[in-house]
Structures are given as C-alpha cells and as structure tokens.
C-alpha positions in Angstrom: -4.8 -0.6 5.6 -8.3 -1.3 5.3 -9.1 -4.9 4.2 -10.2 -5.2 0.3 -13.8 -6.4 -0.2 -13.5 -10.2 -0.8 -14.7 -11.4 -4.4 -16.0 -15.2 -4.2 -13.2 -17.4 -6.1 -16.0 -18.9 -8.6 -15.8 -15.2 -10.1 -12.2 -15.1 -10.5 -10.3 -16.0 -13.2 -7.4 -18.6 -12.7 -3.7 -17.1 -13.2 -0.9 -18.7 -13.3 2.4 -17.4 -12.0 6.1 -18.8 -11.4 7.3 -17.8 -8.0 10.7 -18.5 -6.6 10.6 -21.2 -3.8 11.9 -18.5 -1.1 9.5 -16.0 -2.1 6.5 -18.2 -1.9 7.6 -19.7 1.6 8.0 -16.2 2.5 4.4 -15.0 1.5 3.1 -18.3 3.3 4.7 -17.2 6.2 3.5 -13.9 6.2 0.0 -14.5 5.2 -1.1 -16.4 8.2 -4.4 -17.7 8.3 -5.7 -15.6 5.0 -3.2 -17.9 2.9 -0.6 -16.6 0.7 -3.0 -16.5 -2.8 -5.2 -13.6 -0.7 -2.1 -11.8 0.4 -0.6 -11.6 -3.2 -4.3 -10.5 -4.8 -4.1 -7.8 -1.7 -0.3 -6.9 -3.1 -1.7 -6.3 -6.5 -4.3 -4.6 -5.6 -2.5 -2.1 -3.5 0.2 -1.5 -6.5 -3.1 -1.0 -8.6 -4.6 1.4 -6.1 -1.2 3.5 -6.1 -0.4 3.6 -9.2 -3.9 4.9 -10.3 -4.0 7.5 -7.5 -6.4 5.5 -5.3 -4.2 4.5 -2.7 -5.3 7.6 -0.5 -8.6 6.4 0.2 -7.6 3.0 1.7 -4.9 4.3 4.4 -5.8 5.9 7.5 -3.8 8.2 9.9 -3.9 5.0 12.6 -1.9 2.8 9.7 0.8 5.3 9.9 3.5 4.4 12.6 6.3 6.7 12.1 7.5 9.4 10.0 10.4 10.7 8.3 10.8 14.2 6.7 12.0 14.1 3.1 12.0 15.9 -0.3 9.9 15.0 -3.3 11.8 14.7 -6.2 8.7 14.3 -8.9 5.2 14.7 -8.7 3.0 12.1 -6.8 0.0 12.0 -4.3 -0.4 11.9 -0.8 -1.0 8.3 0.7 -3.7 9.7 3.1 -5.9 12.6 0.9 -4.6 12.1 -2.4 -3.7 15.7 -2.6 -0.8 16.4 -5.6 2.4 16.7 -3.8 4.9 18.7 -6.1 8.5 18.3 -6.8 11.0 20.1 -4.5 7.8 20.3 -2.1 9.0 19.2 1.8 7.4 16.1 2.7 6.6 13.2 5.5 7.6 9.4 4.1 5.1 7.4 6.7 6.1 4.1 7.8 2.7 2.0 7.8 2.2 -0.9 9.8 2.6 -3.4 6.7 6.2 -1.9 6.5 5.5 0.3 3.2 6.9 4.0 3.4 4.2 6.1 1.3 4.2 9.9 0.8 2.5 12.3 3.2 1.6 15.9 3.5 2.6 17.2 7.1 -0.9 18.7 7.2 -2.6 15.4 6.2 -1.5 13.9 10.0 -2.8 17.3 11.8 -5.5 17.0 14.2 
C-alpha cells in the first residue's frame, strides 16, 4: 500500500485511547522507525478508506503477495479497482504485504 500523506502533528487533535499493554507493545514492535502512533493512524485511515469504498485507490497489484479463490457472500468492492463484487460472484482473496486479506476481482490482476 502506498504511504499516506503526513499531516503535521501541530494540525492534529490530541486524542486519548486506552490500549492493552500487550497490544501497545506489538504495535511498537511492528511500527519500526515510524513509531506506533503513526502506525495506529495508518491503521485507522486504512479502515476508514476500506469502509468508505476508497480502499482500492491505495492498493497496487504489487502489494498482493498471493491469492486464494473464494466466493463473495455479500456485496463488496474490489480492493484494486473499486468495482462492485456481487454476492455469489467468484473472487480472489488477496494477501497483501501487510498481511491483510482483501477482496479482488480476478480480472483486476490480469496484465
């Protein structure tokens, strides 16, 4: 996935969230040099984009490591193109470099 544009921290609102110590430690471990708060923001933005149907514009074919054949059980959108996937339509579940499974239309991976 492409990196999100960074907003200056002076333009952000301060928000308090309570996390289990183990979760915070894992986030710190996964975040590397970017810091766990930036990782939490990325995770939240990814969720917002996915839920709003804008997820496809941020994922590229090179982000998909492998695919698994599947069948859609409800309407959703292809993570690469944003095209609608209808219930009972054959799809692929794409495993991203970040370890997420995302819905894909087979033709979205064609050359």
